[in-house]
N, C-alpha and C positions, 0 to 999 in steps of 0.2 A: 418615298415609301420604303426604299431599301434600308435606310437608317433604322426605321421603326421595326421592320421585319427582322433585321439582324439583332437589334436590341432584344426583341421578344425571344429569339432563339437563344440568346445568351442568358436571359434571366428565367426562362420558363421552368427549368429543372432545379433551380436553387431552392434550398429549404425556405418555406414560407415564414417570413417575419412580418411584423406590422409595417415596417418601412417598405419591404418588398411588395406587400399587397397594395400599398399606395402606388408604387411604380406600375404594378399590373393594371390598376385602374386607368392610369394615364396612358399606358400603351394600348389597352383595349379601346379606349375612347379614340385615340389617334388612329388606330387601325381602321376603325369605323369611318373616320373622317376622310382618310385617304384611300378607302377601298376601291373607288373608281379608277385609281391609278395603278392598282396592283394587278399584275397579269393573272389570268384565270388559273394557270397551274399553281401559282403561289397561293392564290385564294383558296383553292381546293385543299392544299396542305394545311393552311391555317385553320380552315373550317374543321378538318379532321382532327387537328390537335386540340382545338378548343372544345369540340363536341366530345372527344374522348375524355378530356378532363372533367367535363360535366357528367358524363356517363359513369365515371368512377365515384361520383358523389363525395369527392374530397374538397370541393369548393365550398367555402363558408357561404351560408345563405345571403349574407350582406353583399357578396360579390357575384352571385348568380345572375342578377339582372344585367350587370355590365358584360359578362360573358355572352349572354343571350343577345344583347343589343349589338355587340360586335359581330356575332354570328349572323344576325339578320342583315346587317349592312354588308358583310362580306359575301353573303349569298343572295343579295337583293336582285341581281340580274338573273338568277336561276331559282325560281320559286320552288321547283322540285327538290333542289338541294336543301332548302330550308325545311320543307315538309319531311324530307328523309330523316335528318337528325332529330327533328322535333317529334316525329312518330316513334323513333327508337327510344328517346327519353321518356315520352309519355307511357309507352308500353312498360318500360322498366319501373317507373314510379307507380304506375297502376298496380303492378304485381306486388310491390313491397307494401304499399298502403293497404291493399286488399289483404295481405298476409297478417296485418295487424287488426283490421276492422272485422273481417269475416269470422275468424275464430272467436273473437270476443262477442260478436253478435250471436253466434251459434251457442256459446256457453250460456247465454241468457235464456235460450229456448228450453223447452221441456226435455229434449234429448241432449244429453251432454255428449259431445263428440271429442274423441281423443285426437287432436290435431297437433302434431309436433312439427314446428317450423322454427327456424332461427328468427328471433325477433330483433329488429334493429334497436340500437340504443336511442334514447330520446334525441340526441344531437343528430344522429344519422337520419332518424325519422323526419326531423325538421328539414333536413336538406332535401329529402325526397319530396316532401310536401311543398316546400317553397319552389323547387324546380318544376314540379307539376303545375303550380300556379303561374309561374312566369312563362312556361311554354304554352300553356292554355291561353294566356293573354295574347300571345303573338300569332298563334295558329288555332283559333277557336273552332274552325271547321273540322279539325281532326280529333277533337276531344270526344272520346267514346261516352255513350250514355252510362256505361258501366262505371267509369271514373266519376262522373257526376253523382251517381247514386251512392258510391262509396264515400265521397266527400260529404254528401248530405247526411249519411249515417254517422260519419265522424263528428259532424258539428251538431248533431241532434242532442237535445238536453238529456236523453236517457242513455247515451253511450258513455261507457267508462272502460278504460284499459290502463293497466299499470305502466305502459310505455309513456302514456300521456299524463300520468299522475305526477303532481308536484309533491315531493316528500315533505312531510310535516317537520318543521324545524324543532318542535317540542319533543319529538321522539328520538 
């Protein structure tokens, strides 16, 4: 396990390239496989590192599942540890997704509300949405009804918002 942990420490702060992301996936998979051999103190540091990376929402959606699978395996012996980082991620994603969905829903109502909030870019919004989905999949018991309702609103056929709009190539 030491070789893998040391390798992770060496590559984790390198600028992300396509080749490095493939290495990340290999290391994350291997960390999950050898997690039973890793001492608790080291596991805790790895869980903190991986969950911090996810909570910054800089991880491409393609890799979120691998991060979460590694986190689950590293925290497998401590269910509370899994629920702790999962709850934090779900709270953060709910807040951002809500900041897009709720103002758009209010604008459709009779009363126009002047809600000024920073709106995430479409790429960042995808990261929040994908992270919420992956975390919800592994910890369904901690998913709030509020998040479920927000996602239902988001996928309803009557919902539109410019963050989610695909620009017309003809214009």
